[in-house]
gemmi code that builds the backbone of each chain (N, CA, C; Angstrom):
import gemmi

chains = {
    "A": [
        ("UNK", (-3.912, -10.966, -17.968), (-4.378, -11.310, -16.636), (-5.309, -10.207, -16.134)),
        ("UNK", (-6.363, -10.594, -15.417), (-7.345, -9.623, -14.977), (-6.858, -8.792, -13.809)),
        ("UNK", (-5.803, -9.186, -13.163), (-5.357, -8.470, -11.986), (-6.156, -8.899, -10.769)),
        ("UNK", (-5.935, -8.220, -9.664), (-6.660, -8.519, -8.435), (-8.074, -7.955, -8.565)),
        ("UNK", (-9.034, -8.784, -8.233), (-10.430, -8.373, -8.370), (-11.056, -8.234, -6.982)),
        ("UNK", (-11.730, -7.121, -6.757), (-12.411, -6.895, -5.489), (-13.871, -6.561, -5.730)),
        ("UNK", (-14.702, -6.994, -4.796), (-16.108, -6.621, -4.858), (-16.666, -6.511, -3.441)),
        ("UNK", (-17.636, -5.650, -3.231), (-18.088, -4.648, -4.186), (-17.087, -3.497, -4.291)),
        ("UNK", (-17.276, -2.598, -5.217), (-16.395, -1.439, -5.335), (-16.801, -0.355, -4.330)),
        ("UNK", (-18.075, -0.303, -4.061), (-18.598, 0.656, -3.080), (-19.620, -0.055, -2.212)),
        ("UNK", (-19.593, 0.288, -0.921), (-20.546, -0.300, 0.004), (-20.961, 0.768, 0.994)),
        ("UNK", (-22.260, 0.969, 1.084), (-22.800, 1.895, 2.078), (-23.716, 1.084, 2.979)),
        ("UNK", (-23.485, 1.154, 4.260), (-24.266, 0.355, 5.183), (-24.520, 1.148, 6.451)),
        ("UNK", (-25.375, 0.621, 7.271), (-25.675, 1.298, 8.521), (-24.940, 0.618, 9.675)),
        ("UNK", (-24.652, 1.432, 10.651), (-23.968, 0.934, 11.832), (-24.661, -0.310, 12.372)),
        ("UNK", (-23.855, -1.312, 12.721), (-24.404, -2.536, 13.266), (-24.583, -3.646, 12.255)),
        ("UNK", (-24.570, -3.297, 10.988), (-24.755, -4.301, 9.947), (-23.452, -5.050, 9.684)),
        ("UNK", (-23.611, -6.240, 9.139), (-22.445, -7.036, 8.742), (-22.022, -6.641, 7.336)),
        ("UNK", (-20.719, -6.544, 7.148), (-20.167, -6.192, 5.842), (-19.176, -7.272, 5.427)),
        ("UNK", (-19.279, -7.720, 4.194), (-18.334, -8.711, 3.668), (-17.698, -8.182, 2.396)),
        ("UNK", (-16.386, -8.097, 2.419), (-15.623, -7.664, 1.257), (-14.950, -8.887, 0.649)),
        ("UNK", (-14.856, -8.890, -0.663), (-14.365, -10.072, -1.361), (-13.162, -9.753, -2.240)),
        ("UNK", (-12.304, -10.754, -2.403), (-11.086, -10.547, -3.180), (-10.705, -11.828, -3.914)),
        ("UNK", (-10.327, -11.638, -5.181), (-9.759, -12.731, -5.963), (-8.342, -12.305, -6.350)),
        ("UNK", (-7.335, -13.003, -5.834), (-5.954, -12.601, -6.151), (-5.556, -13.011, -7.562)),
        ("UNK", (-4.410, -12.573, -7.982), (-3.869, -12.976, -9.273), (-3.510, -14.462, -9.204)),
        ("UNK", (-3.904, -15.187, -10.219), (-3.660, -16.615, -10.248), (-2.171, -16.923, -10.116)),
        ("UNK", (-1.850, -17.858, -9.220), (-0.452, -18.232, -9.035), (0.251, -17.479, -7.932)),
        ("UNK", (-0.364, -16.432, -7.430), (0.233, -15.686, -6.325), (-0.046, -16.399, -5.005)),
        ("UNK", (1.021, -16.571, -4.214), (0.892, -17.314, -2.969), (0.528, -16.437, -1.768)),
        ("UNK", (0.703, -15.128, -1.931), (0.460, -14.222, -0.808), (-0.735, -13.315, -1.109)),
        ("UNK", (-1.552, -13.130, -0.079), (-2.683, -12.221, -0.203), (-2.713, -11.305, 1.006)),
        ("UNK", (-2.953, -10.033, 0.739), (-2.913, -9.012, 1.792), (-4.232, -8.242, 1.816)),
        ("UNK", (-4.651, -7.862, 2.993), (-5.763, -6.920, 3.168), (-5.229, -5.655, 3.841)),
        ("UNK", (-5.486, -4.516, 3.190), (-5.074, -3.221, 3.713), (-6.302, -2.339, 3.926)),
        ("UNK", (-6.146, -1.380, 4.826), (-7.160, -0.353, 5.025), (-6.474, 0.998, 4.848)),
        ("UNK", (-7.125, 1.889, 4.123), (-6.559, 3.211, 3.893), (-7.511, 4.295, 4.363)),
        ("UNK", (-7.020, 5.155, 5.240), (-7.762, 6.327, 5.695), (-6.843, 7.532, 5.643)),
        ("UNK", (-7.433, 8.706, 5.665), (-6.630, 9.928, 5.639), (-5.748, 10.003, 6.878)),
        ("UNK", (-6.325, 9.639, 8.007), (-5.610, 9.803, 9.272), (-4.482, 8.794, 9.450)),
        ("UNK", (-4.726, 7.556, 9.075), (-3.775, 6.485, 9.403), (-2.999, 5.979, 8.195)),
        ("UNK", (-3.362, 6.469, 7.023), (-2.642, 6.030, 5.833), (-3.015, 4.614, 5.438)),
        ("UNK", (-2.053, 3.899, 4.867), (-2.259, 2.539, 4.365), (-1.754, 1.565, 5.420)),
        ("UNK", (-2.682, 0.807, 5.999), (-2.330, -0.122, 7.082), (-2.588, -1.556, 6.642)),
        ("UNK", (-1.637, -2.425, 6.945), (-1.852, -3.838, 6.685), (-2.714, -4.433, 7.800)),
        ("UNK", (-3.779, -5.077, 7.416), (-4.654, -5.713, 8.401), (-4.233, -7.150, 8.653)),
        ("UNK", (-4.038, -7.906, 7.586), (-3.714, -9.318, 7.690), (-3.119, -9.766, 6.366)),
        ("UNK", (-2.265, -10.803, 6.422), (-1.861, -11.407, 5.176), (-1.799, -12.925, 5.296)),
        ("UNK", (-2.000, -13.563, 4.160), (-2.033, -15.012, 4.046), (-0.883, -15.490, 3.157)),
        ("UNK", (-0.399, -16.668, 3.465), (0.540, -17.359, 2.587), (-0.028, -18.752, 2.337)),
        ("UNK", (-0.234, -19.070, 1.067), (-0.841, -20.363, 0.725), (-2.107, -20.631, 1.536)),
        ("UNK", (-2.939, -19.614, 1.614), (-4.267, -19.671, 2.241), (-4.227, -19.674, 3.771)),
        ("UNK", (-3.053, -19.649, 4.361), (-2.925, -19.680, 5.818), (-2.636, -18.272, 6.335)),
        ("UNK", (-3.403, -17.800, 7.332), (-3.112, -16.475, 7.890), (-1.769, -16.467, 8.605)),
        ("UNK", (-0.922, -15.520, 8.259), (0.423, -15.470, 8.820), (0.563, -14.373, 9.872)),
        ("UNK", (0.043, -13.207, 9.569), (0.168, -12.072, 10.478), (-1.143, -11.309, 10.483)),
        ("UNK", (-1.841, -11.385, 11.590), (-3.111, -10.652, 11.711), (-3.010, -9.564, 12.772)),
        ("UNK", (-1.799, -9.156, 13.068), (-1.598, -8.171, 14.137), (-2.217, -6.815, 13.817)),
        ("UNK", (-2.514, -6.570, 12.562), (-3.111, -5.306, 12.173), (-4.629, -5.292, 12.218)),
        ("UNK", (-5.237, -6.428, 12.492), (-6.703, -6.484, 12.573), (-7.133, -5.678, 13.797)),
        ("UNK", (-7.983, -4.685, 13.597), (-8.304, -3.746, 14.684), (-8.887, -4.396, 15.933)),
        ("UNK", (-9.804, -5.264, 15.757), (-10.467, -5.864, 16.918), (-11.280, -7.058, 16.453)),
        ("UNK", (-11.949, -7.686, 17.416), (-12.660, -8.925, 17.102), (-13.790, -8.738, 16.102)),
        ("UNK", (-14.165, -7.550, 15.844), (-15.239, -7.325, 14.871), (-14.775, -7.643, 13.454)),
        ("UNK", (-13.472, -7.690, 13.276), (-12.898, -7.974, 11.964), (-12.451, -9.426, 11.891)),
        ("UNK", (-12.753, -10.065, 10.767), (-12.266, -11.417, 10.539), (-11.986, -11.592, 9.057)),
        ("UNK", (-11.014, -12.425, 8.742), (-10.660, -12.675, 7.347), (-10.465, -14.161, 7.140)),
        ("UNK", (-10.876, -14.617, 5.966), (-10.714, -16.019, 5.617), (-10.181, -16.144, 4.203)),
        ("UNK", (-9.538, -17.264, 3.962), (-9.098, -17.584, 2.608), (-9.336, -19.071, 2.399)),
        ("UNK", (-10.542, -19.438, 2.003), (-10.897, -20.856, 1.884), (-10.165, -21.592, 0.774)),
        ("UNK", (-9.709, -20.845, -0.237), (-8.925, -21.464, -1.305), (-8.013, -20.414, -1.933)),
        ("UNK", (-7.205, -20.841, -2.855), (-6.163, -19.970, -3.414), (-6.710, -18.831, -4.261)),
        ("UNK", (-7.981, -18.886, -4.598), (-8.510, -17.875, -5.498), (-9.586, -16.997, -4.868)),
        ("UNK", (-9.706, -17.053, -3.541), (-10.783, -16.277, -2.932), (-10.489, -15.971, -1.466)),
        ("UNK", (-10.778, -14.729, -1.097), (-10.632, -14.332, 0.300), (-11.743, -13.361, 0.655)),
        ("UNK", (-12.124, -13.364, 1.921), (-13.118, -12.414, 2.407), (-12.610, -11.697, 3.646)),
        ("UNK", (-13.060, -10.470, 3.782), (-12.836, -9.679, 4.996), (-14.215, -9.282, 5.501)),
        ("UNK", (-14.499, -9.686, 6.719), (-15.825, -9.451, 7.272), (-15.738, -8.520, 8.473)),
        ("UNK", (-16.686, -7.614, 8.542), (-16.795, -6.714, 9.690), (-18.194, -6.898, 10.278)),
        ("UNK", (-18.231, -7.299, 11.537), (-19.511, -7.558, 12.178), (-19.406, -7.317, 13.676)),
        ("UNK", (-20.126, -6.353, 14.234), (-20.938, -5.363, 13.539), (-20.101, -4.183, 13.059)),
        ("UNK", (-20.541, -3.538, 12.010), (-19.787, -2.404, 11.483), (-20.062, -1.145, 12.311)),
        ("UNK", (-19.075, -0.240, 12.316), (-19.188, 1.032, 13.030), (-18.739, 2.157, 12.085)),
        ("UNK", (-19.191, 3.374, 12.326), (-18.799, 4.492, 11.444), (-17.288, 4.641, 11.288)),
        ("UNK", (-16.535, 4.342, 12.341), (-15.087, 4.496, 12.254), (-14.426, 3.453, 11.344)),
        ("UNK", (-15.197, 2.494, 10.873), (-14.677, 1.512, 9.919), (-14.697, 2.056, 8.494)),
        ("UNK", (-15.302, 3.206, 8.307), (-15.364, 3.804, 6.971), (-13.948, 4.059, 6.457)),
        ("UNK", (-13.671, 3.528, 5.286), (-12.318, 3.588, 4.726), (-12.347, 2.941, 3.350)),
        ("UNK", (-11.198, 2.953, 2.682), (-11.038, 2.156, 1.464), (-10.239, 0.913, 1.852)),
        ("UNK", (-10.769, -0.229, 1.502), (-10.114, -1.498, 1.811), (-9.536, -2.068, 0.521)),
        ("UNK", (-8.228, -2.316, 0.549), (-7.547, -2.871, -0.602), (-7.127, -4.307, -0.326)),
        ("UNK", (-7.246, -5.103, -1.349), (-6.674, -6.435, -1.350), (-5.486, -6.390, -2.306)),
        ("UNK", (-4.429, -7.096, -1.963), (-3.251, -7.153, -2.826), (-2.717, -8.580, -2.821)),
        ("UNK", (-1.967, -8.914, -3.863), (-1.350, -10.233, -3.895), (0.068, -10.130, -4.443)),
        ("UNK", (0.875, -11.116, -4.084), (2.240, -11.185, -4.605), (2.630, -12.650, -4.733)),
        ("UNK", (3.657, -12.878, -5.541), (4.033, -14.267, -5.791), (5.076, -14.774, -4.803)),
        ("UNK", (5.809, -13.848, -4.210), (6.839, -14.258, -3.236), (6.651, -13.489, -1.940)),
        ("UNK", (7.685, -13.382, -1.165), (7.619, -12.808, 0.170), (6.985, -11.438, 0.217)),
        ("UNK", (6.284, -11.128, 1.312), (5.509, -9.893, 1.394), (6.342, -8.629, 1.355)),
        ("UNK", (7.576, -8.670, 1.805), (8.364, -7.439, 1.822), (9.465, -7.436, 0.781)),
        ("UNK", (9.518, -8.463, -0.045), (10.593, -8.535, -1.024), (10.088, -8.601, -2.457)),
        ("UNK", (8.791, -8.657, -2.619), (8.245, -8.824, -3.952), (7.188, -7.758, -4.215)),
        ("UNK", (6.969, -7.483, -5.480), (5.944, -6.515, -5.874), (4.584, -6.953, -5.373)),
        ("UNK", (3.843, -6.011, -4.817), (2.467, -6.293, -4.447), (1.547, -5.649, -5.477)),
        ("UNK", (0.587, -6.422, -5.944), (-0.376, -5.950, -6.930), (-1.696, -5.694, -6.207)),
        ("UNK", (-2.110, -4.450, -6.255), (-3.314, -4.048, -5.540), (-4.553, -4.143, -6.420)),
        ("UNK", (-5.660, -4.497, -5.781), (-6.946, -4.419, -6.446), (-7.459, -2.992, -6.430)),
        ("UNK", (-8.616, -2.758, -7.056), (-9.157, -1.400, -7.161), (-9.697, -0.855, -5.843)),
        ("UNK", (-9.902, -1.735, -4.860), (-10.376, -1.292, -3.557), (-11.885, -1.321, -3.421)),
        ("UNK", (-12.322, -1.384, -2.174), (-13.736, -1.246, -1.827), (-13.865, -0.035, -0.917)),
        ("UNK", (-14.648, 0.924, -1.360), (-14.881, 2.114, -0.529), (-16.077, 1.843, 0.366)),
        ("UNK", (-15.823, 1.733, 1.665), (-16.865, 1.408, 2.640), (-17.275, 2.655, 3.399)),
        ("UNK", (-18.568, 2.885, 3.436), (-19.127, 3.967, 4.237), (-20.124, 3.369, 5.205)),
        ("UNK", (-19.885, 3.597, 6.492), (-20.791, 3.111, 7.524), (-21.486, 4.323, 8.148)),
        ("UNK", (-22.789, 4.343, 8.004), (-23.558, 5.510, 8.483), (-24.004, 5.349, 9.930)),
    ],
    "B": [
        ("UNK", (7.290, -1.381, 16.304), (7.632, -1.937, 15.004), (8.277, -0.907, 14.107)),
        ("UNK", (8.703, -1.363, 12.977), (9.367, -0.501, 11.997), (8.440, 0.601, 11.518)),
        ("UNK", (8.973, 1.804, 11.445), (8.212, 2.900, 10.867), (9.033, 3.524, 9.756)),
        ("UNK", (8.332, 3.893, 8.703), (8.974, 4.555, 7.587), (8.379, 5.952, 7.489)),
        ("UNK", (9.222, 6.948, 7.687), (8.755, 8.330, 7.689), (8.985, 8.951, 6.324)),
        ("UNK", (7.985, 9.669, 5.857), (8.065, 10.238, 4.532), (7.776, 11.730, 4.590)),
        ("UNK", (8.581, 12.528, 3.898), (8.364, 13.967, 3.816), (8.627, 14.469, 2.405)),
        ("UNK", (7.959, 15.550, 1.997), (6.886, 16.221, 2.717), (5.578, 15.456, 2.591)),
        ("UNK", (4.573, 15.882, 3.326), (3.272, 15.224, 3.249), (2.534, 15.669, 1.993)),
        ("UNK", (2.726, 16.939, 1.661), (2.105, 17.510, 0.459), (3.154, 18.309, -0.308)),
        ("UNK", (2.983, 18.350, -1.621), (3.847, 19.167, -2.460), (3.044, 19.643, -3.659)),
        ("UNK", (3.055, 20.961, -3.837), (2.350, 21.538, -4.975), (3.380, 22.222, -5.851)),
        ("UNK", (3.401, 21.884, -7.128), (4.393, 22.464, -8.036), (3.718, 22.958, -9.307)),
        ("UNK", (4.426, 23.820, -9.994), (4.003, 24.229, -11.328), (4.525, 23.191, -12.316)),
        ("UNK", (3.759, 22.948, -13.333), (4.205, 22.005, -14.356), (5.572, 22.431, -14.884)),
        ("UNK", (6.467, 21.480, -14.977), (7.816, 21.785, -15.435), (8.832, 21.876, -14.305)),
        ("UNK", (8.335, 22.086, -13.084), (9.245, 22.130, -11.937), (9.617, 20.712, -11.507)),
        ("UNK", (10.706, 20.621, -10.763), (11.121, 19.325, -10.246), (10.429, 19.040, -8.915)),
        ("UNK", (10.436, 17.771, -8.534), (9.790, 17.328, -7.292), (10.628, 16.232, -6.653)),
        ("UNK", (10.747, 16.289, -5.332), (11.459, 15.245, -4.610), (10.713, 14.868, -3.338)),
        ("UNK", (10.617, 13.593, -3.069), (10.064, 13.098, -1.820), (11.102, 12.209, -1.153)),
        ("UNK", (11.120, 12.273, 0.186), (12.149, 11.589, 0.949), (11.526, 10.577, 1.912)),
        ("UNK", (12.245, 9.504, 2.099), (11.782, 8.425, 2.960), (12.903, 8.075, 3.932)),
        ("UNK", (12.569, 7.984, 5.227), (13.591, 7.701, 6.234), (13.150, 6.605, 7.184)),
        ("UNK", (14.107, 5.765, 7.543), (13.856, 4.685, 8.489), (14.871, 4.778, 9.624)),
        ("UNK", (14.451, 4.370, 10.813), (15.364, 4.390, 11.959), (16.300, 3.187, 11.938)),
        ("UNK", (15.941, 2.186, 11.173), (16.774, 0.988, 11.094), (17.137, 0.693, 9.639)),
        ("UNK", (18.107, -0.136, 9.460), (18.550, -0.525, 8.116), (17.480, -1.359, 7.428)),
        ("UNK", (17.250, -1.026, 6.179), (16.241, -1.742, 5.397), (16.922, -2.707, 4.425)),
        ("UNK", (16.375, -3.887, 4.289), (16.932, -4.826, 3.314), (16.589, -4.380, 1.891)),
        ("UNK", (15.479, -3.693, 1.768), (15.085, -3.179, 0.468), (14.043, -2.100, 0.691)),
        ("UNK", (13.756, -1.337, -0.318), (12.691, -0.348, -0.236), (11.941, -0.346, -1.556)),
        ("UNK", (10.634, -0.198, -1.457), (9.795, -0.162, -2.640), (9.098, 1.193, -2.726)),
        ("UNK", (8.779, 1.589, -3.937), (8.033, 2.815, -4.186), (6.770, 2.494, -4.977)),
        ("UNK", (5.679, 3.119, -4.557), (4.384, 2.946, -5.215), (3.795, 4.322, -5.517)),
        ("UNK", (2.943, 4.349, -6.544), (2.218, 5.574, -6.873), (0.730, 5.273, -6.851)),
        ("UNK", (-0.024, 6.183, -6.277), (-1.474, 6.045, -6.246), (-2.104, 7.294, -6.864)),
        ("UNK", (-2.769, 7.119, -7.986), (-3.466, 8.239, -8.611), (-4.724, 8.550, -7.808)),
        ("UNK", (-5.219, 9.768, -7.896), (-6.451, 10.118, -7.170), (-7.578, 9.159, -7.505)),
        ("UNK", (-8.187, 8.582, -6.483), (-9.275, 7.641, -6.685), (-8.829, 6.255, -7.115)),
        ("UNK", (-7.531, 6.044, -7.212), (-7.014, 4.758, -7.685), (-6.400, 3.925, -6.589)),
        ("UNK", (-5.636, 2.937, -7.015), (-4.999, 2.050, -6.064), (-3.484, 2.163, -6.199)),
        ("UNK", (-2.725, 1.781, -5.179), (-1.259, 1.848, -5.290), (-0.750, 0.946, -6.403)),
        ("UNK", (0.193, 1.489, -7.155), (0.815, 0.743, -8.249), (2.317, 0.746, -8.032)),
        ("UNK", (2.901, -0.412, -8.111), (4.327, -0.574, -7.884), (5.129, 0.200, -8.921)),
        ("UNK", (6.155, 0.920, -8.456), (7.055, 1.626, -9.361), (8.399, 0.918, -9.455)),
        ("UNK", (9.013, 0.654, -8.292), (10.369, 0.123, -8.316), (10.750, -0.433, -6.953)),
        ("UNK", (11.764, -1.275, -6.957), (12.351, -1.775, -5.726), (13.852, -1.531, -5.761)),
        ("UNK", (14.400, -1.041, -4.649), (15.832, -0.825, -4.514), (16.351, -1.778, -3.445)),
        ("UNK", (17.502, -2.365, -3.712), (18.026, -3.378, -2.811), (19.453, -3.062, -2.336)),
        ("UNK", (20.253, -2.506, -3.228), (21.665, -2.321, -2.916), (21.957, -0.963, -2.305)),
        ("UNK", (22.919, -0.934, -1.417), (23.377, 0.309, -0.808), (23.852, 1.278, -1.892)),
        ("UNK", (23.349, 2.522, -1.831), (23.759, 3.531, -2.795), (23.158, 3.373, -4.181)),
        ("UNK", (22.214, 2.466, -4.309), (21.652, 2.178, -5.632), (20.885, 3.379, -6.187)),
        ("UNK", (21.023, 3.594, -7.481), (20.282, 4.632, -8.194), (19.635, 3.992, -9.416)),
        ("UNK", (18.337, 4.203, -9.548), (17.629, 3.675, -10.715), (16.813, 4.788, -11.343)),
        ("UNK", (16.711, 4.737, -12.666), (15.944, 5.754, -13.375), (14.843, 5.119, -14.201)),
        ("UNK", (13.707, 5.808, -14.224), (12.599, 5.449, -15.095), (12.161, 6.748, -15.763)),
        ("UNK", (12.644, 6.972, -16.954), (12.328, 8.191, -17.697), (12.658, 9.411, -16.828)),
        ("UNK", (11.678, 10.180, -16.407), (11.935, 11.392, -15.624), (12.039, 11.121, -14.116)),
        ("UNK", (11.874, 9.874, -13.705), (11.908, 9.526, -12.283), (13.269, 8.931, -11.929)),
        ("UNK", (13.859, 9.419, -10.838), (15.119, 8.898, -10.342), (14.934, 8.466, -8.906)),
        ("UNK", (15.296, 7.230, -8.628), (15.154, 6.653, -7.300), (16.550, 6.398, -6.732)),
        ("UNK", (16.700, 6.728, -5.439), (17.992, 6.491, -4.786), (17.779, 5.756, -3.477)),
        ("UNK", (18.720, 4.893, -3.145), (18.749, 4.199, -1.864), (20.033, 4.636, -1.178)),
        ("UNK", (19.925, 5.106, 0.057), (21.078, 5.638, 0.753), (22.172, 4.608, 1.011)),
        ("UNK", (23.367, 5.125, 1.249), (24.502, 4.233, 1.497), (24.278, 3.361, 2.731)),
        ("UNK", (23.637, 3.920, 3.750), (23.371, 3.177, 4.978), (22.081, 2.365, 4.889)),
        ("UNK", (21.398, 2.460, 3.765), (20.129, 1.753, 3.541), (19.093, 2.121, 4.605)),
        ("UNK", (19.123, 3.394, 4.999), (18.116, 3.874, 5.946), (17.245, 4.963, 5.335)),
        ("UNK", (17.604, 5.409, 4.149), (16.801, 6.444, 3.524), (16.760, 6.249, 2.019)),
        ("UNK", (15.765, 6.874, 1.430), (15.578, 6.762, -0.001), (14.901, 8.030, -0.498)),
        ("UNK", (15.027, 8.272, -1.779), (14.366, 9.441, -2.353), (13.854, 9.119, -3.743)),
        ("UNK", (12.836, 9.873, -4.118), (12.282, 9.808, -5.471), (12.288, 11.232, -6.010)),
        ("UNK", (12.920, 11.419, -7.132), (13.004, 12.730, -7.750), (12.357, 12.676, -9.128)),
        ("UNK", (11.475, 13.622, -9.384), (10.850, 13.729, -10.706), (11.337, 15.012, -11.360)),
        ("UNK", (11.893, 14.893, -12.521), (12.373, 16.043, -13.284), (11.265, 16.562, -14.190)),
        ("UNK", (11.113, 17.868, -14.192), (10.144, 18.514, -15.084), (8.773, 17.854, -15.002)),
        ("UNK", (8.111, 18.063, -13.874), (6.824, 17.406, -13.644), (5.802, 17.702, -14.733)),
        ("UNK", (4.923, 16.730, -14.921), (3.803, 16.875, -15.845), (2.514, 16.601, -15.077)),
        ("UNK", (1.406, 16.995, -15.662), (0.129, 16.792, -14.968), (-0.146, 15.313, -14.732)),
        ("UNK", (0.444, 14.477, -15.541), (0.252, 13.026, -15.364), (0.978, 12.476, -14.136)),
        ("UNK", (1.846, 13.303, -13.538), (2.569, 12.863, -12.343), (1.743, 13.028, -11.063)),
        ("UNK", (0.593, 13.656, -11.187), (-0.262, 13.894, -10.018), (-0.604, 12.581, -9.323)),
        ("UNK", (-0.546, 12.600, -8.000), (-0.877, 11.410, -7.233), (-0.124, 11.409, -5.915)),
        ("UNK", (-0.252, 10.307, -5.190), (0.465, 10.156, -3.932), (1.539, 9.095, -4.103)),
        ("UNK", (2.745, 9.436, -3.685), (3.885, 8.539, -3.810), (4.224, 7.962, -2.444)),
        ("UNK", (4.259, 6.659, -2.374), (4.540, 5.959, -1.125), (5.859, 5.210, -1.214)),
        ("UNK", (6.601, 5.242, -0.127), (7.706, 4.312, 0.012), (7.256, 3.232, 0.992)),
        ("UNK", (7.873, 2.071, 0.911), (7.500, 0.964, 1.783), (8.721, 0.098, 2.031)),
        ("UNK", (8.851, -0.345, 3.280), (9.971, -1.185, 3.634), (9.535, -2.326, 4.532)),
        ("UNK", (10.389, -3.311, 4.714), (10.052, -4.449, 5.579), (9.760, -4.008, 7.005)),
        ("UNK", (8.834, -4.728, 7.646), (8.402, -4.347, 8.978), (9.461, -4.460, 10.048)),
        ("UNK", (10.436, -5.338, 9.846), (11.487, -5.489, 10.849), (11.039, -6.297, 12.060)),
        ("UNK", (11.975, -6.584, 12.930), (11.666, -7.339, 14.142), (11.137, -8.725, 13.847)),
        ("UNK", (11.600, -9.300, 12.773), (11.154, -10.639, 12.419), (9.888, -10.666, 11.580)),
        ("UNK", (9.282, -9.505, 11.403), (8.063, -9.460, 10.609), (8.407, -9.306, 9.140)),
        ("UNK", (7.714, -10.049, 8.304), (7.963, -9.958, 6.872), (7.110, -8.890, 6.206)),
        ("UNK", (6.163, -8.362, 6.919), (5.202, -7.512, 6.240), (5.825, -6.218, 5.757)),
        ("UNK", (5.166, -5.614, 4.773), (5.615, -4.348, 4.198), (4.931, -3.208, 4.943)),
        ("UNK", (5.728, -2.238, 5.372), (5.194, -1.077, 6.072), (5.285, 0.130, 5.155)),
        ("UNK", (4.169, 0.783, 4.936), (4.109, 1.928, 4.034), (4.281, 3.237, 4.796)),
        ("UNK", (5.004, 4.169, 4.165), (5.023, 5.530, 4.671), (3.674, 6.178, 4.443)),
        ("UNK", (3.482, 7.370, 5.005), (2.194, 8.063, 4.873), (2.009, 8.657, 3.479)),
        ("UNK", (3.063, 8.722, 2.727), (2.973, 9.185, 1.351), (3.178, 10.679, 1.192)),
        ("UNK", (3.534, 11.090, -0.004), (3.627, 12.491, -0.389), (2.638, 12.729, -1.513)),
        ("UNK", (1.699, 13.624, -1.249), (0.688, 13.928, -2.260), (1.191, 15.050, -3.153)),
        ("UNK", (1.328, 14.761, -4.422), (1.823, 15.734, -5.391), (0.686, 16.274, -6.243)),
        ("UNK", (0.578, 17.585, -6.279), (-0.345, 18.227, -7.208), (0.477, 19.095, -8.162)),
        ("UNK", (0.058, 19.139, -9.411), (0.784, 19.867, -10.445), (-0.147, 20.867, -11.104)),
        ("UNK", (0.254, 22.129, -11.051), (-0.527, 23.191, -11.693), (-0.116, 23.306, -13.161)),
        ("UNK", (-1.075, 23.177, -14.085), (-0.713, 23.243, -15.506), (-0.316, 24.646, -15.938)),
    ],
}
model = gemmi.Model(1)
for chain_id, residues in chains.items():
    chain = gemmi.Chain(chain_id)
    for i, (resn, *xyz) in enumerate(residues, 1):
        res = gemmi.Residue()
        res.name, res.seqid = resn, gemmi.SeqId(i, " ")
        for name, pos in zip(("N", "CA", "C"), xyz):
            atom = gemmi.Atom()
            atom.name, atom.element = name, gemmi.Element(name[0])
            atom.pos, atom.b_iso = gemmi.Position(*pos), 0.0
            res.add_atom(atom)
        chain.add_residue(res)
    model.add_chain(chain)
structure = gemmi.Structure()
structure.add_model(model)
structure.setup_entities()
């Protein structure tokens, strides 16, 4: 299995630009998670989906962030407009069962730099 | 919401020394998971503990879940340079939330 796939691996953009991060979960996994990792705040859950439906988006920082999962094999996290404080590593993860009871498999991450 | 506190934040050891990281919760956890993240890498699942007082071993790594299910520890015997990385514990968010809440992690560096 290829594991969780994320693209791009690195993104450098200027403040105000739209950024779209992409994720392909492991086939057969019903749960998909988006995390953000920074030195200051650690690993934070932004949103998670179950069977393509958003379940908990309480971690989404503000309206500039949005996430979609149009089908079982693809999800996007969009930031519009981007700001320097959005600079972080964004991880996508997937699991086959409940979010707190099953192993989560992380993708390689997207390192976002907003200038 | 649920918070999982992890100490120490950093640990530097000489190769061959032992290492321990501790995880504490203010509330009872149904389970606790441990992940390792190598420098520049992504978190990788190590183990899940479910039972009160549970102890599990993976080669030089020993994981414990407290009797009250509010704390956990990871102990590495005779560290090697391959053990370098950040170790995270994670537990359920609580309050009806299913999400996993990660501790801030313990960054381990090993001097050869």
